[in-house]
Phi, psi and omega in degrees: 000167177259144182204158169277130185236132171263110182268341178207137180297138180156237189275148178303323184290352177277353178295146178232153177255116193212168172279134178223160178295148174297142178291142179289149177278109183272168176303133180075010186266161178232121177272126185238130168281111186284125174263325182210148179227130179281146177256139178230156178302329180297335177298322178294328181285319182291328177293323181277355183076023184245011181277165180302326179247123179268132178245131181283130176297156358277147176205164173256131174292181176110117184254346184216140183219165170220147180174208186242137180288127177267316179201162179228151177289161179301135178091352178287127182240351186289331180205175180215163181307136181098341179293145172269127188221166164236155184211152174246131184228167180293320173184174178104006186285340181276066185204167181281340175218148171223159169243122183242146172298141186300329180293344181256012182248135182231124177292133184283139171299153181303135174088357181279125180292131179298334177294318176294315184296327182296331180257016187267309196295318186285313182296309180290322178298318179300310184293318182295310183290324179295314186284330182265301187289321185262311185269341180059044180301130184247153176304137179091346177283163178256127181248128175256122181244120174268157182058041194286355175255359182275184186303308180272326182301319182295323178289328178295322175300309184297313182288322176304316178295318181297329179279358174094016181270159165274128187248122170256125185241139174242146176198167184263103174102158186298319182297316180291323178297325178295323178295317179295322178297316180297332179280353176117003180301137180284323180220141175237145179227138177286120184292346180268357184279156176286153174071032182297317180303313181295324179296319180294317180293324177295319180293342180247022180054038176083352184283320186099172184269158182276319183226137174245133176246110190235101172265009188252312183075202179065210183300333180297325179297316180300316181296317183287327177301319182278354178247019178263138181290158173304138183068020179280174182231138177240120179267118176266105187259333181178180185225062183299337179288344184086359182243117179274118182289147173260119190275122174286106186298333181296326179290320176302317183293308186296324183261002183054043180269140176256121174263124188242115172282137184222111173243106188305316185300335182294338184281358170298327179251326182289320182208067184301325181290322178294319178295317179299314180296320179298312181296320180293321177295319180295318178297322177296315177298320180297316179296328178286345183082016182267357172245148185228077181302142184245111175255114185274328183212147171236149179225149170298151182308319183294344179261029183302320181298319178298317180296319179294322177298318179296320179293314182296328179280359179059041178262004184245165171237155180057223184255153172245135188229139175266142180245133181270341183084007180275000000 
């Protein structure tokens, strides 16, 4: 099969498009003919050797795929050959075939486009589990979402509204703010503007927000920390800005604020039942048509490096997806 291969940790441009052996069908595994693969910021980190989990080269990046089941190992009951599915894997998604553990495979509801499905599980899974299981977002609370036009930020806006929150969204520039508004944000603020903290406090009558969802880090974290209400919660989801904030513990103490680190993939082992329930609810919402995933760009599989550069430069909105042509 053909795949994108990282032969040495480092730069995105070192990726090659090459022939590689088909992955073996392991116990409990599902072989999938990949039609589309979602791109995530974490892909840029794993290529650079800076991700939470280090993978020794050579390997193919890619954590989420959608396609058709080719075969299943003995005893697999979750799906069968011919089913259209999406799956989350440790890596290897930028390829024409993958083998995924059956517990990480979800049969697609009728009519769901595989391009949409390929970019669905990680972004929506991250926001849903973070906002419900970790932050306990309640109806009537105010949620501040940074990077609200990006892959995970946009889903946080959508899920926050579905959970009954008032959503304040930040993003850079009018075009991205329009995307956040279309996803349901009640108020949008340009993240590049001066006085962001004061604007947030004004919108909450000086009280501050109840929950912050931050996949960006950098100066935005400092602004939102000071615009969080007493007993509020801040979800640290990622650092797309490239700057990891240093948290002043005295502010957490004085305001009784809880800072919550959130890495979605860890809950496969930390709380597998909670993750399973979250994913199943999201698939049900997707089938009902009550979620509206936004894929802004698609690229052929061989152009993965170009797609990753666009994502890393924060020139995209929603999800970016690779197409295999299968």
